C-alpha positions as CSV (number, residue, x, y, z in Angstrom):
1,M,29.0,-2.1,-26.1
2,T,29.5,-3.0,-22.4
3,E,28.1,-0.7,-19.7
4,A,31.6,0.5,-18.7
5,E,32.3,1.3,-22.4
6,L,29.0,3.1,-22.7
7,I,29.7,5.2,-19.6
8,A,33.3,6.0,-20.7
9,G,31.9,7.0,-24.2
10,C,29.3,9.3,-22.6
11,Q,32.0,10.8,-20.3
12,R,33.9,11.7,-23.5
13,A,30.7,13.2,-24.9
14,E,30.5,10.8,-27.8
15,S,27.2,11.1,-29.5
16,K,27.1,7.4,-30.4
17,A,27.5,6.4,-26.8
18,Q,24.9,9.0,-25.7
19,K,22.4,7.6,-28.3
20,L,23.0,4.0,-27.1
21,L,22.5,5.1,-23.5
22,Y,19.3,6.7,-24.4
23,E,18.1,3.6,-26.4
24,R,19.0,1.3,-23.5
25,F,17.2,3.2,-20.8
26,A,14.6,5.5,-22.4
27,S,11.6,3.1,-22.4
28,Q,12.1,2.0,-18.8
29,M,12.8,5.5,-17.5
30,Y,9.8,6.9,-19.4
31,G,7.7,4.4,-17.4
32,V,9.3,5.8,-14.2
33,C,8.5,9.4,-15.2
34,L,5.0,8.5,-16.2
35,R,4.2,7.0,-12.7
36,Y,4.8,10.5,-11.2
37,L,3.4,12.7,-14.0
38,K,0.0,11.9,-15.4
39,A,0.4,13.5,-18.8
40,E,2.6,11.8,-21.4
41,M,4.0,15.1,-22.6
42,D,5.1,15.9,-19.1
43,A,6.7,12.5,-18.7
44,E,8.5,13.0,-22.0
45,E,9.8,16.4,-20.9
46,A,11.0,15.0,-17.6
47,L,12.7,12.1,-19.4
48,L,14.5,14.4,-21.8
49,N,15.6,16.7,-19.0
50,G,16.7,13.7,-17.0
51,F,18.9,12.5,-19.9
52,M,20.4,15.9,-20.2
53,K,21.3,15.8,-16.5
54,I,22.8,12.3,-17.0
55,Y,24.9,13.4,-19.9
56,Q,26.1,16.5,-18.0
57,N,26.8,14.6,-14.7
58,I,28.0,11.2,-15.9
59,G,31.5,12.1,-14.8
60,K,30.2,12.1,-11.2
61,F,29.1,8.4,-11.4
62,E,31.6,6.6,-9.2
63,N,30.7,2.9,-9.9
64,K,29.8,2.4,-6.3
65,G,26.4,1.2,-7.1
66,S,24.3,0.1,-10.0
67,F,24.4,2.5,-13.0
68,E,20.8,1.8,-13.7
69,G,20.0,2.8,-10.1
70,W,21.9,6.0,-10.6
71,V,20.0,6.7,-13.8
72,R,16.7,5.9,-12.1
73,R,17.4,8.2,-9.2
74,I,18.1,11.1,-11.6
75,M,14.8,10.4,-13.4
76,V,12.8,10.2,-10.2
77,N,14.4,13.5,-9.0
78,E,13.6,15.1,-12.4
79,A,10.0,13.9,-12.3
80,L,9.6,15.2,-8.8
81,A,11.1,18.6,-9.7
82,F,8.7,18.8,-12.7
83,L,5.8,17.8,-10.4
84,R,6.7,20.5,-7.9
85,K,6.6,23.1,-10.7
86,K,3.3,21.8,-12.2
87,E,1.2,21.1,-9.1
88,P,1.9,21.6,-5.4
89,L,2.3,18.3,-3.6
90,H,0.7,19.4,-0.3
91,L,2.8,16.8,1.5
92,A,3.5,18.6,4.7
93,I,-0.2,19.1,5.6
94,E,-1.1,16.8,8.5
95,D,-4.7,17.7,9.2
96,G,-5.8,14.5,10.8
97,G,-8.4,14.0,8.1
98,T,-10.4,10.8,8.1
99,M,-11.5,8.6,5.3
100,Q,-15.0,7.3,5.0
101,V,-16.2,4.3,3.1
102,A,-19.6,3.2,2.0
103,S,-19.1,-0.5,2.9
104,Q,-16.7,-2.8,4.6
105,T,-15.9,-5.6,2.1
106,G,-12.5,-6.8,1.2
107,A,-11.4,-8.0,-2.3
108,D,-8.3,-9.5,-4.0
109,H,-7.5,-8.1,-7.4
110,D,-5.1,-9.0,-10.2
111,L,-4.5,-5.8,-12.0
112,A,-2.8,-5.2,-15.4
113,E,-0.1,-2.6,-15.3
114,G,-2.3,-0.1,-17.1
115,E,-5.1,-0.6,-14.6
116,L,-2.7,0.0,-11.7
117,M,-1.4,3.2,-13.3
118,Q,-5.0,4.5,-13.7
119,L,-5.7,3.7,-10.1
120,L,-2.6,5.4,-9.0
121,Y,-3.5,8.5,-11.0
122,T,-6.7,8.8,-8.9
123,L,-4.6,9.5,-5.8
124,P,-3.8,13.1,-4.8
125,A,-0.3,14.1,-6.0
126,G,1.3,13.9,-2.6
127,Y,-0.1,10.4,-1.8
128,R,0.8,9.2,-5.3
129,T,4.4,10.5,-5.0
130,V,5.1,8.9,-1.7
131,F,3.5,5.6,-2.7
132,N,5.6,5.5,-5.9
133,L,8.8,6.3,-4.1
134,Y,8.2,3.8,-1.3
135,A,6.3,0.9,-2.8
136,I,7.5,1.0,-6.4
137,E,11.0,2.6,-6.3
138,G,12.0,1.1,-3.0
139,Y,13.1,4.2,-1.2
140,S,13.0,4.3,2.6
141,H,10.9,6.8,4.5
142,K,14.1,8.6,5.6
143,E,15.2,9.0,1.9
144,I,11.7,10.1,0.9
145,A,11.6,12.7,3.7
146,E,15.0,14.1,2.4
147,M,13.9,14.1,-1.2
148,L,10.6,15.9,-0.6
149,S,11.7,18.1,2.4
150,I,9.1,16.5,4.7
151,T,9.3,14.5,7.9
152,E,9.6,10.7,8.1
153,G,6.2,10.8,9.9
154,T,4.6,12.7,7.1
155,S,6.0,10.2,4.6
156,K,4.6,7.3,6.6
157,S,1.2,9.0,7.0
158,Q,1.0,9.8,3.3
159,L,1.9,6.1,2.4
160,S,-0.7,4.8,4.9
161,K,-3.4,7.1,3.5
162,A,-2.5,6.1,-0.1
163,R,-2.7,2.4,0.7
164,V,-6.1,2.9,2.4
165,M,-7.4,4.8,-0.6
166,L,-6.1,2.2,-3.1
167,Q,-7.5,-0.7,-1.1
168,R,-10.9,0.9,-0.8
169,R,-11.0,1.7,-4.5
170,L,-10.0,-1.8,-5.3
171,S,-12.9,-3.2,-3.3
172,G,-15.3,-0.8,-5.0
173,Q,-16.0,1.4,-2.0
174,S,-16.5,5.0,-2.3
175,V,-13.7,7.0,-0.8
176,M,-14.1,10.5,0.5
177,A,-11.5,12.5,2.4
178,D,-12.7,14.8,5.2
């Protein structure tokens, strides 16, 4: 079934088309949800809620962009909504805190996807969310600011702090936030 046929079938609420849509995107979109939500059960719940929104709103898809991109955006928004309910993001706090490290060594690392995920999970929720949206999902700081109701400056600051923490953890330095 082509993507256009799949979309048309879902718009007609055909269960076969809905099942095929789920099978086509579930694995990949589960990974998207899991990047934002540490717990597998939470990622599964966000995934299911996301598919419900897709089925309910598929009539609003206008073929102006990639269908996969539209699906991904719904999943990211659903994961963010779930995250907001579960744990406060503390994104708007700009306290000028500093990061201290035990040593000043640099290192290059090749990480497996699982290792990268574990490293991302060590970031505070706000840093992790902005890092995922910018570095992995490809959103601009302007888009991130709109999605999270923060300023572009806060988005840039959170990304910068996340990168510093990740780089320092990769090089084996202890990281402490003041």
